[in-house]
N, C-alpha and C positions, 0 to 999 in steps of 0.2 A: 504494500500500500504506500510505502514511502512516508509513514508517520514519523514526525520528528521524535528523536530519541529522548528528548527532555520533556515530552508530553505523553507519558504512558496512559494506556486505557485504564480508566478508573474502575474499580470493582463495584458491582451493584451491591447495595446494602439494603436488604429486605427484612423488615421486622413486622410481624403480625401477631396479633393476640386474638384468640378465639375463646369466648367465655359463654357459659350457659348456667342458668339457675332456675329451679322450679320449686314452688311450695304448694303443697296440696293439703287441704283441711276438710275433714269430714265433720261438719257441724253436728249431724245426726245421720241416721240411716237414710234419710230422704234428701239431704243437702250435701253436695260436694262442691267446694270452692277451690280454685287454683289460680296462682299467679306465676307468670313465666317471664324471664328476661334473658336476652342474649345479645352479643355484640361481636364485631369482627374488625376492629380498627387495624389499618395497615399503613406503614410508612415505607416508601421506596426512594432511595437516593441513587442518582446516576441511572436514570431509566433508559437513556438513549442507547448505550452500549453498542456504539457504532464506531468502527475504525476511523471514520471521517469526522467524528465529533471530538473536538479537543476538550480537556477537562473543564475549562471555563465556560463551555457551551452546554454542559450537561444540565439536565432538568431533574426535578423531584416530583413525586406523586404521592398524594395521600388519598386513601379510600376507605370505605367501610361505613359502619354505622351501628345502630342498635334497634332492637324491637322489644316491645312490652306487650303482654297480653294478660287478660284475666277472664275467667269463665265461671259459670255457675251451672251445675247440673241438679235439677230438681226431679225427684221421682215420687210424686204424691201417691201413686199406687203402682202395683206391679205391672200395670198395662198402660201407664201414662208417663211420658218423659218430656221435660221442658229443658232445653239447653240454650244458654245465652253466652255470647263471647264478645269482648271488646279487644281491639288490636290497634297498635300504633307502631310505625316504623319510620326511621330517618336514615337516609343513605347519602353519602358524600363521595364526590370525585373531584379532586383538586390537583391541577397540574400547573407547575410554576418554575421559573428560572431558579437555578441554584443560589444565586446571590440574594434571593428573597426568602430564604428558609428561616430567617429570624423574625419575619413579619408575623404578627399575631392578629388574627381576626381577618374576616373577608375584606373589609375596607382597606386595612393596612396592606394586605397582600396585593390587592388590585392597584393601589397607589404605587407600590414598589415596582410592579411589572410595568406600569405606564411610565415610570420615571427612571428606568435603567439607563445608566450613563455609558455603558459599553455594549450596545445592542449587537445581536448576532449578525454575522456577515460571512459571505463566501463569494468568491469572485469567479470561479470557473466550476463546471460540473464535477470535475475531479479534484477540487480543492477541499480544504478542511473547513467545517463549521467552526467559527471562532466567536467568542463573546456570548453574552447572555441571550437566551431565547426571549424575544420581545413580545411574547403573547402567553396567555395562560387560559385556564378554564377553572371556574369555581361553580360546581353544580351541587345543589342540595335537592333531595327528593323526599317528600313526606307522603305517608299513606296512613289513613285512619279508617277503621271499619267497625261496624256494630251489626251483629246478627243474632237472631233468635229463632228457635224452631220448637214446635210442639208436635210430638209423635204419640199416636194412639194405636195400640195393638188390639185387634178384634178377631174373635173366633166366630166365623159364620161361613159355613161351607168351605172350611179350610182356615188357615192362618193368614191374616191381612195386616197391613201397616198403612195407616193414613198419616200424612205429614203435612204441616202447614208452617211456613216460616217467612221471614223478611230479612233483608240485608241492605245496609246502606254503606256506601264507601266514598271517601273523599281523597283525591290525589292532587298533589301540587308538585310542580317542577320549577325550580328557580335556578336559572343558568346565567352566568356572567362570563364574558370572554374579554378580559382586559388586554390591552396591548394594541396590536395592529388593527383588528376589527372593532374592538371595544364596544360590543353590543350586548344587550340583555334580552333574555327570553324568559317569559313566565307563562305557565299554563296550569290550569286546574280543572278538574272534572268532579 
């Protein structure tokens, strides 16, 4: 490749944490309540890992999030079941220049990316990327849902199950692309 000897390929530094917890409580023989939480934050330094990207042009990536849920299972009789569940999730994808890794918070990170003093540059197709990546992505996604269902078991000319339920869901995407394009995208359903 002809990479300069004083600019070695930086190793990728990948750190992830995966956690999960659940608590279940049987209030009595008819009521079961549970709470659950889990998360998967990840931090990646030097994501480019390309022979043509010099160390000062490397980027970092953060991703992951968490989810929380709670539920209630009611069995008022041997033939009736009512189940209710609430759920919330937050997911993040954040891509940014290596020189902005000390910025804390979305606004500080976006400002850092917009104000880089040594922006990325290359002059020829076979040349090396040099300087900070002048763009980034800050993406947050939120999801909340609530659902409930009633099930009735009936014996009449065989075994039957009747079920009636409802579900509501809310989704939000909040994306910001600071730097060259510097635009914002928001969507919700």
